[in-house]
C-alpha positions in Angstrom: 68.5 -35.5 71.5 65.3 -34.3 72.1 65.3 -32.4 69.0 66.3 -35.6 67.0 63.5 -37.5 68.5 61.3 -34.8 67.2 62.7 -34.8 63.7 62.4 -38.7 63.7 58.7 -38.3 64.7 57.7 -35.7 62.2 58.8 -37.8 59.3 58.4 -41.4 60.7 55.2 -41.8 59.4 56.2 -40.5 56.1 58.8 -42.8 55.6 56.5 -45.7 56.6 54.1 -44.7 53.8 57.1 -44.5 51.4 58.3 -47.9 52.1 54.8 -49.1 51.9 54.6 -47.6 48.6 57.5 -49.5 47.4 55.6 -52.8 47.9 53.4 -54.3 45.3 49.8 -54.7 46.0 48.8 -58.1 46.7 45.9 -58.1 44.1 47.9 -56.5 41.3 50.5 -58.1 39.0 53.9 -57.1 38.7 54.8 -53.4 38.7 55.6 -51.4 35.7 58.9 -49.5 35.4 57.0 -46.2 35.9 55.5 -47.5 39.2 58.8 -48.7 40.4 60.5 -45.2 39.4 57.5 -43.4 41.3 57.9 -45.7 44.4 61.7 -45.3 44.5 61.6 -41.4 44.0 58.8 -41.3 46.9 60.8 -43.5 49.3 64.1 -41.6 48.4 62.6 -38.1 48.9 61.2 -39.0 52.3 64.2 -40.3 53.6 66.3 -37.2 52.2 63.5 -35.2 54.3 64.2 -37.3 57.3 67.9 -36.9 57.1 67.7 -33.2 56.1 65.5 -32.7 59.4 68.1 -34.6 61.4 70.8 -32.6 59.9 69.1 -29.1 60.7 68.4 -30.3 64.3 71.6 -31.7 65.2 74.0 -29.6 62.8 75.5 -32.9 61.5 77.4 -32.8 58.5 77.0 -36.6 58.0 73.3 -36.3 58.1 73.1 -33.7 55.5 75.5 -35.7 53.1 73.0 -38.5 53.5 70.0 -36.4 52.7 71.7 -35.0 49.6 72.5 -38.5 48.4 68.9 -39.6 48.9 67.5 -36.4 47.2 69.8 -37.2 44.4 68.7 -40.8 44.3 65.0 -39.5 44.0 65.8 -37.4 41.0 67.5 -40.3 39.3 64.0 -42.0 39.8 62.2 -38.9 38.8 64.1 -36.2 37.2 61.1 -33.7 37.2 60.3 -33.9 40.8 60.0 -30.0 41.7 59.8 -30.6 45.5 63.2 -32.5 45.2 64.8 -29.6 43.5 63.7 -27.3 45.9 64.8 -29.5 49.0 68.3 -29.9 47.2 68.6 -26.2 46.5 67.8 -25.3 50.3 70.2 -27.8 51.5 73.0 -27.0 49.2 72.8 -23.3 50.1 72.6 -23.8 53.9 75.7 -25.8 53.5 77.4 -23.1 51.5 77.9 -25.2 48.6 76.4 -23.4 45.6 78.9 -25.1 43.5 77.5 -28.3 43.9 74.0 -27.0 43.5 74.9 -25.3 40.1 76.8 -28.4 38.9 73.7 -30.6 39.7 71.4 -28.1 37.8 73.8 -27.9 34.8 74.0 -31.6 34.5 70.0 -31.8 34.7 69.9 -29.2 31.9 72.3 -31.3 29.8 69.7 -34.0 29.9 66.9 -31.8 29.4 67.2 -28.0 28.4 63.7 -27.4 29.2 63.8 -28.6 32.8 62.2 -25.6 34.5 63.3 -27.0 38.1 66.8 -27.0 37.1 66.6 -23.4 35.7 64.9 -22.4 39.1 67.5 -24.1 40.9 70.3 -22.3 38.8 68.5 -19.0 39.1 68.4 -19.3 43.0 72.1 -20.3 43.2 73.0 -17.0 41.1 70.6 -14.9 43.3 72.3 -16.1 46.5 75.6 -15.0 45.1 74.4 -11.2 43.9 75.3 -9.6 47.5 79.3 -9.9 48.2 81.3 -8.8 51.0 80.0 -6.9 53.8 80.0 -3.4 52.1 76.7 -4.1 49.9 78.8 -4.8 46.9 76.9 -6.3 43.9 78.1 -9.2 41.8 77.1 -7.9 38.3 77.6 -11.3 36.7 75.4 -13.3 39.3 72.7 -10.4 38.8 72.7 -11.0 35.1 72.9 -14.7 35.3 70.0 -15.1 37.7 68.2 -12.9 35.6 68.3 -14.8 32.7 67.5 -18.1 34.4 64.4 -16.6 36.1 63.5 -15.0 32.7 63.6 -18.7 31.4 61.6 -20.1 34.5 58.8 -17.6 33.8 58.8 -18.2 29.9 58.4 -21.9 30.8 56.1 -21.7 33.9 54.2 -18.3 33.4 52.1 -19.1 36.6 55.1 -19.1 39.0 54.2 -16.2 41.2 57.4 -16.3 43.2 59.7 -16.3 40.2 57.9 -13.1 38.6 58.5 -11.3 42.1 62.0 -12.5 41.9 62.5 -11.2 38.6 61.1 -7.9 39.5 63.6 -7.4 42.3 66.3 -8.3 39.9 65.2 -5.7 37.2 64.7 -3.2 40.1 68.4 -4.0 41.1 69.4 -2.9 37.6 67.2 0.4 37.6 65.0 -1.3 34.8 61.8 0.3 36.3 59.8 -0.7 33.3 60.4 -4.5 33.3 60.3 -4.6 37.1 56.9 -2.9 37.0 55.8 -5.6 34.5 57.0 -8.2 36.4 55.5 -7.2 39.7 52.1 -6.6 37.9 52.3 -10.1 36.4 52.7 -11.5 40.0 49.8 -9.4 41.2 47.6 -10.8 38.4 48.2 -14.1 39.7 48.1 -13.3 43.3 46.8 -10.0 44.0 47.3 -10.0 47.7 51.1 -10.8 47.2 52.9 -8.6 49.9 56.4 -8.7 48.3 55.1 -7.7 44.6 52.9 -4.9 46.1 55.8 -3.5 48.2 58.3 -4.1 45.4 56.1 -2.3 43.0 55.5 0.6 45.5 59.3 1.0 45.5 59.3 1.0 41.6 56.8 3.8 41.8 58.7 5.7 44.7 61.8 5.7 43.0 60.3 7.1 39.7 58.6 10.0 41.7 55.1 8.6 41.6 54.4 8.8 45.4 50.6 8.4 44.9 51.0 5.1 43.2 53.4 4.1 45.7 51.1 4.7 48.7 48.2 3.2 46.9 50.4 -0.1 46.5 51.8 0.3 50.2 48.4 0.7 51.8 47.3 -2.4 50.0 50.3 -4.3 51.3 50.0 -3.1 54.8 46.3 -3.7 55.0 46.7 -7.4 54.0 50.0 -7.8 56.3 51.0 -4.8 58.3 54.5 -5.8 58.9 57.3 -3.1 60.3 59.1 -3.2 56.8 55.9 -2.2 54.6 54.8 0.3 57.4 58.2 2.1 57.3 58.1 2.4 53.7 54.4 3.8 53.8 55.3 6.2 56.3 58.3 7.6 54.3 56.1 7.7 51.4 53.6 9.9 53.2 56.5 12.2 54.5 57.5 12.8 50.9 54.2 14.1 50.3 54.4 16.3 53.5 51.6 14.2 54.9 52.8 14.0 58.3 49.7 12.9 60.1 49.4 9.9 57.9 53.1 9.1 58.3 52.9 9.2 62.0 49.8 6.9 61.9 51.7 4.4 59.6 54.5 4.4 62.1 
């Protein structure tokens, strides 16, 4: 109950503002259709967030279903709302309902083949299905489909750093080191401090036997954010160069 109260408190103000957005201003004439759609999208998105938080706090299936419906209503009012697609993707995957997420994205693409958010949603669904079973098996079809979707995303939204990083990981997963390097470098051109891109690029260099370049990127990553994973990879790279002192320092 305490967690429920906190969830309500977190978004209570947002819902109040959302409701206010649906009310016409006294000094203005009748609202346009665009204004009404925008207000409806805002209100439904806020309510979706509320019920999503409640579902997370309470583990309630009913609250999750309400959240999904509100988010869907928000998309009906504004089919190009990136934040709504993101919330729905997270919710469907958390509920282990990738088929529903895929169906929603496919329907959106029927209406607008250039809907980059729907391509991004579909890419994330396929990405979540790449690793199957407990033996580390790879679903080759899911990997290929995820790659195709993120290629479309980066074509339509070339400044999407996260999608470039994801594409780099996918290329690396198929041992396409050349395209992986290009994807990671594109991400770094957009965000020079991106840790995932720096670490991913270092692994590409390391796998190609270019330990010097790998260490250069790993040092940059650990200077920005010295987390255990990056430090462990850096230490291994130093050991490959027989530099045991720096390897020990990195550990």
